[in-house]
C-alpha positions as CSV (number, residue, x, y, z in Angstrom):
1,M,-5.9,0.0,-48.6
2,L,-9.4,-0.3,-50.2
3,D,-10.5,2.5,-52.7
4,R,-14.1,3.9,-53.0
5,S,-14.4,1.8,-56.4
6,S,-14.0,-1.4,-54.6
7,G,-17.6,-1.3,-53.5
8,I,-16.7,-2.2,-50.0
9,Q,-17.6,0.4,-47.4
10,Q,-14.6,1.1,-45.2
11,S,-15.4,1.5,-41.2
12,P,-14.6,5.0,-40.0
13,L,-11.6,5.7,-38.1
14,P,-12.4,5.8,-34.4
15,D,-12.1,9.1,-32.9
16,P,-8.7,9.3,-31.2
17,V,-9.8,10.3,-27.9
18,S,-12.3,7.4,-27.8
19,E,-9.6,4.9,-29.0
20,L,-7.3,5.8,-26.3
21,L,-10.0,5.8,-23.5
22,M,-10.9,2.3,-24.4
23,G,-7.6,1.5,-22.5
24,M,-8.6,3.2,-19.5
25,R,-8.8,1.2,-16.3
26,L,-8.7,1.7,-12.6
27,R,-7.1,-0.4,-10.0
28,G,-8.5,0.1,-6.4
29,A,-5.7,0.8,-4.0
30,S,-7.9,0.9,-0.9
31,Y,-11.8,1.2,0.0
32,S,-13.4,2.5,3.3
33,R,-17.1,2.6,4.5
34,L,-17.2,5.7,6.6
35,R,-20.1,6.7,9.2
36,F,-19.9,9.9,11.1
37,S,-21.9,11.9,13.3
38,A,-21.7,15.8,13.3
39,P,-19.6,17.5,13.9
40,F,-16.7,16.1,12.1
41,G,-13.7,17.0,9.8
42,I,-12.0,14.2,7.9
43,G,-8.8,15.3,6.3
44,F,-7.5,13.3,3.1
45,A,-3.8,13.7,2.4
46,E,-2.2,14.1,-1.1
47,A,-1.9,10.9,-2.8
48,R,-0.3,9.6,-5.9
49,E,-3.8,7.8,-6.6
50,A,-7.2,9.4,-7.4
51,W,-9.7,9.9,-4.5
52,F,-13.2,9.0,-4.8
53,H,-16.1,9.6,-2.5
54,F,-19.8,8.5,-2.6
55,V,-22.4,10.0,-0.2
56,A,-25.1,7.4,0.7
57,A,-26.7,9.2,3.5
58,G,-26.8,12.7,4.9
59,A,-24.9,15.8,3.9
60,A,-21.5,17.3,4.3
61,V,-19.2,19.7,2.7
62,L,-16.1,18.9,0.4
63,K,-13.3,21.3,0.9
64,T,-11.2,20.9,-2.3
65,P,-7.6,21.1,-2.8
66,S,-7.8,24.8,-3.6
67,G,-10.0,25.4,-0.5
68,E,-13.3,25.9,-2.2
69,M,-16.3,24.7,-0.1
70,V,-18.7,22.5,-1.9
71,P,-21.8,21.0,-0.6
72,V,-22.3,17.3,-1.2
73,S,-25.4,15.1,-0.1
74,C,-27.0,11.9,-0.6
75,G,-26.4,10.4,-4.0
76,D,-23.4,12.6,-4.7
77,A,-20.1,11.2,-6.3
78,V,-16.8,13.1,-6.3
79,L,-13.6,12.1,-8.1
80,L,-10.4,14.0,-7.5
81,P,-8.3,12.8,-10.4
82,R,-4.9,14.0,-9.3
83,G,-5.2,12.9,-5.6
84,G,-5.0,16.6,-4.0
85,A,-5.3,17.2,-0.2
86,H,-8.9,17.8,0.7
87,A,-11.3,17.4,3.4
88,I,-15.0,16.2,4.0
89,V,-16.5,18.3,7.0
90,S,-19.9,18.5,8.6
91,G,-19.7,22.3,8.1
92,P,-17.5,25.4,8.6
93,G,-15.2,25.8,11.5
94,V,-15.0,22.2,12.5
95,D,-11.5,20.6,13.3
96,I,-10.2,18.4,10.7
97,R,-8.6,15.1,11.8
98,P,-6.4,13.0,9.5
99,F,-8.2,10.2,7.8
100,D,-5.4,7.8,8.6
101,S,-5.7,8.5,12.3
102,Y,-9.2,6.8,12.7
103,E,-9.3,3.2,13.7
104,A,-10.3,1.0,10.8
105,V,-12.0,-2.3,11.2
106,P,-11.3,-4.7,8.2
107,L,-14.4,-5.8,6.5
108,C,-12.7,-8.0,3.6
109,P,-9.3,-7.8,2.0
110,G,-8.5,-4.2,0.8
111,I,-11.9,-2.9,2.4
112,C,-12.4,-1.6,5.9
113,R,-15.0,0.3,8.1
114,V,-14.5,3.4,10.0
115,D,-17.1,4.9,12.6
116,A,-17.0,8.0,14.5
117,L,-20.3,8.3,16.2
118,E,-22.1,10.2,19.1
119,E,-23.8,7.6,21.1
120,E,-26.8,9.9,21.9
121,Q,-27.4,10.9,18.4
122,C,-30.2,9.4,16.0
123,R,-28.6,7.0,13.7
124,S,-30.7,8.5,10.8
125,R,-28.6,11.7,11.0
126,D,-25.4,10.0,10.4
127,V,-23.5,10.8,7.3
128,L,-22.5,7.5,5.4
129,I,-19.6,7.7,2.8
130,F,-17.9,5.3,0.6
131,T,-14.2,6.2,0.0
132,A,-11.7,4.8,-2.3
133,R,-8.0,5.6,-3.3
134,M,-7.8,4.3,-7.0
135,Q,-4.9,4.2,-9.5
136,L,-5.9,5.7,-12.7
137,E,-4.3,3.3,-15.3
138,L,-4.6,5.6,-18.1
139,D,-1.2,4.6,-19.0
140,T,-0.2,6.8,-22.1
141,L,-3.1,9.2,-21.4
142,H,-1.1,10.9,-18.7
143,P,-1.4,14.3,-20.3
144,L,-5.3,13.9,-19.9
145,I,-5.1,13.5,-16.2
146,E,-3.0,16.8,-15.8
147,L,-5.7,18.5,-17.9
148,M,-8.6,17.4,-15.6
149,P,-10.2,19.7,-13.1
150,E,-9.1,19.1,-9.3
151,F,-12.3,17.5,-8.6
152,L,-15.2,16.1,-10.8
153,L,-18.7,16.0,-9.2
154,V,-21.9,14.0,-10.1
155,S,-24.6,15.7,-8.1
156,A,-27.9,14.0,-7.7
157,P,-30.3,17.0,-7.5
158,T,-29.1,18.5,-10.9
159,G,-29.8,15.2,-12.9
160,Q,-26.3,15.3,-14.5
161,Q,-24.9,12.2,-16.3
162,P,-28.1,10.2,-16.3
163,E,-26.2,7.0,-17.4
164,V,-24.5,7.0,-14.0
165,R,-27.5,7.4,-11.8
166,P,-28.5,3.8,-11.9
167,L,-24.9,3.0,-10.8
168,L,-25.0,5.5,-7.8
169,D,-28.5,4.3,-6.9
170,A,-27.1,0.7,-6.6
171,M,-24.2,2.0,-4.5
172,E,-26.7,3.6,-2.2
173,R,-28.7,0.4,-1.9
174,E,-25.6,-1.7,-1.0
175,M,-24.3,1.1,1.5
176,T,-27.6,1.2,3.4
177,G,-28.7,-2.6,3.1
178,D,-25.5,-3.8,4.7
179,R,-26.0,-7.3,2.7
180,A,-23.5,-10.0,2.4
181,G,-20.8,-9.2,0.1
182,S,-21.9,-5.6,-0.3
183,A,-18.2,-4.3,0.3
184,S,-16.8,-6.0,-2.8
185,I,-19.7,-5.0,-4.9
186,L,-19.4,-1.3,-3.7
187,A,-15.6,-1.5,-4.8
188,R,-16.6,-2.6,-8.2
189,L,-19.3,-0.1,-8.7
190,A,-17.0,2.6,-7.6
191,E,-14.5,1.8,-10.3
192,V,-17.1,1.9,-13.0
193,V,-18.7,5.3,-11.8
194,A,-15.2,6.8,-11.8
195,V,-14.4,5.7,-15.4
196,S,-17.8,7.0,-16.4
197,V,-17.2,10.3,-14.7
198,I,-13.8,10.8,-16.6
199,R,-15.5,9.6,-19.9
200,T,-18.4,12.1,-19.7
201,W,-16.1,14.9,-18.9
202,V,-14.1,13.8,-22.1
203,E,-17.3,13.6,-24.2
204,C,-18.3,17.1,-23.1
205,G,-15.1,18.6,-24.6
206,C,-13.0,18.4,-21.5
207,G,-14.0,21.6,-19.9
208,D,-11.7,24.4,-20.6
209,A,-8.8,22.1,-21.6
210,T,-7.0,22.9,-24.9
211,G,-3.8,22.2,-26.4
212,W,-3.2,18.4,-26.3
213,V,-6.7,17.6,-26.2
214,A,-7.5,19.8,-29.3
215,A,-4.8,18.2,-30.9
216,L,-6.1,14.8,-30.4
217,R,-9.3,15.9,-31.7
218,D,-7.8,17.1,-34.8
219,A,-8.5,14.5,-37.4
220,R,-5.3,14.3,-39.0
221,L,-2.9,15.3,-36.1
222,G,-4.9,13.1,-33.6
223,R,-4.2,10.2,-36.1
224,V,-0.5,10.8,-35.3
225,L,-0.9,11.2,-31.6
226,A,-3.2,7.9,-31.4
227,A,-0.5,5.9,-33.3
228,L,2.2,7.2,-31.0
229,H,0.5,6.2,-27.8
230,R,-0.7,3.0,-29.1
231,D,2.9,2.0,-30.3
232,P,5.4,4.0,-28.3
233,G,8.1,1.5,-28.6
234,R,8.3,1.9,-32.5
235,N,11.3,3.5,-33.9
236,W,9.4,6.7,-34.8
237,T,11.1,9.3,-37.3
238,L,9.7,12.7,-38.4
239,V,9.0,11.1,-41.8
240,D,7.0,8.2,-40.2
241,M,4.9,10.6,-38.3
242,A,4.5,13.1,-41.3
243,A,3.3,10.3,-43.6
244,T,0.7,9.1,-40.8
245,M,-0.8,12.6,-40.9
246,G,-0.4,12.8,-44.7
247,S,1.7,15.9,-45.1
248,S,5.1,17.1,-45.4
249,R,7.6,17.0,-42.5
250,S,7.8,20.9,-42.2
251,V,4.0,21.4,-42.0
252,F,3.6,18.3,-39.8
253,A,6.4,19.7,-37.4
254,E,5.0,23.1,-37.2
255,R,1.4,22.0,-36.6
256,F,2.5,19.3,-34.0
257,A,4.6,22.0,-32.1
258,A,1.7,24.7,-32.3
259,A,-0.9,22.2,-30.6
260,T,1.3,20.4,-28.1
261,G,4.0,23.0,-27.3
262,T,6.9,20.6,-28.1
263,T,8.7,19.0,-31.1
264,P,7.3,15.5,-32.2
265,L,10.6,13.8,-31.2
266,R,10.6,15.2,-27.7
267,Y,7.2,14.3,-27.3
268,V,7.9,10.6,-28.2
269,A,10.8,10.7,-25.6
270,S,8.6,12.3,-22.9
271,L,5.9,9.7,-23.6
272,R,8.4,6.8,-23.4
273,M,10.0,8.0,-20.1
274,R,6.5,8.5,-18.4
275,L,5.7,4.9,-19.1
276,A,9.0,3.7,-18.3
277,A,8.7,5.5,-14.9
278,Q,5.3,3.9,-14.3
279,W,6.3,0.3,-15.1
280,L,9.4,0.7,-13.0
281,T,7.6,2.1,-9.9
282,R,4.2,0.7,-10.1
283,D,4.6,-2.6,-12.0
284,R,8.3,-3.3,-10.7
285,L,9.5,-4.2,-13.9
286,P,13.2,-4.9,-14.5
287,V,15.1,-2.3,-16.4
288,E,16.0,-4.6,-19.3
289,E,12.2,-5.5,-19.8
290,V,11.3,-1.8,-19.9
291,A,13.9,-1.1,-22.5
292,H,13.0,-3.9,-24.5
293,R,9.2,-2.9,-24.5
294,L,10.1,0.8,-25.4
295,G,12.1,-0.4,-28.5
296,Y,15.7,0.2,-27.2
297,Q,18.4,-2.0,-28.5
298,S,20.3,-2.0,-25.2
299,Q,19.7,-1.3,-21.5
300,A,22.6,1.1,-21.6
301,A,20.8,3.2,-24.5
302,F,17.7,3.3,-22.4
303,S,19.3,4.0,-19.1
304,R,20.9,7.2,-20.9
305,A,17.8,8.2,-22.5
306,Y,16.1,7.9,-19.3
307,K,18.4,9.7,-17.2
308,R,18.6,12.5,-19.8
309,V,14.8,13.0,-19.7
310,V,14.0,12.3,-16.1
311,G,17.3,13.5,-14.5
312,T,17.9,10.3,-12.4
313,P,18.9,6.7,-13.5
314,P,16.2,4.1,-14.1
315,G,17.5,1.8,-11.4
316,Q,16.8,4.7,-8.7
317,A,13.0,4.7,-9.8
318,R,12.6,1.0,-9.3
319,K,13.8,1.3,-5.8
320,A,11.3,4.2,-5.1
321,R,7.7,3.4,-3.7
């Protein structure tokens, strides 16, 4: 530890939220290029992944998971981070048909095209949408997903998030230009836009979210949370956590519980089991490897802890898809 008299200026500690967001990644599950003629209604089922939509031409209405009707038009992007069931419709009162019921034509691996057009209609009136289902790989930032609103909208007319506009303009060009390789470029652009939307929401204070985010932004308490999320497999004790915060055990425990609604040790246990469930189901890792990653001395000890927190044995989670 350098002291002030050393003459060497220490780099400031990174903001805990920024530090954790550095590990944020998205993995595209599937992508679709949609072209529809009015009237239409496309229903998107609830998914474990996030839904992302970008309107490249025309205008439509987003029916949110809670039933709110939100107009969207050319240049708008929408992210539904928790994958709630929703629909995109041409207007009120139209029949909604499940997205999966449309015939999809493969364009390249992982990307398809869906057309539902009226032959007599002028093509300039079509609605063109790029849709993606994405896995939000926030890993230990799971609480952040739960705090997000059901949808995040970047609207072209309002000039929101100017740093995202060039990306959306590039998506529009790729969608309407129909050039070679455009599908793959669109997929990559969609991932960057989605991450940027989340980052902007965090930088703007996370909306009305409190509790966990407020704790993370607390200079001393946030230092502890960042350390826990950075190294969940460490054998954390109350003494270790209090020392990281620079306070007594009693003061630390009281402030931690007041901010997060749980005790420090329960928080660590829950964090570990969220990661364990993710590694078992998504990454298909063996139970013994997950136990080792999380610092358990034996597979049996990990299995007991997992069942105590989750309610089912880890082997069952690994079989689930």
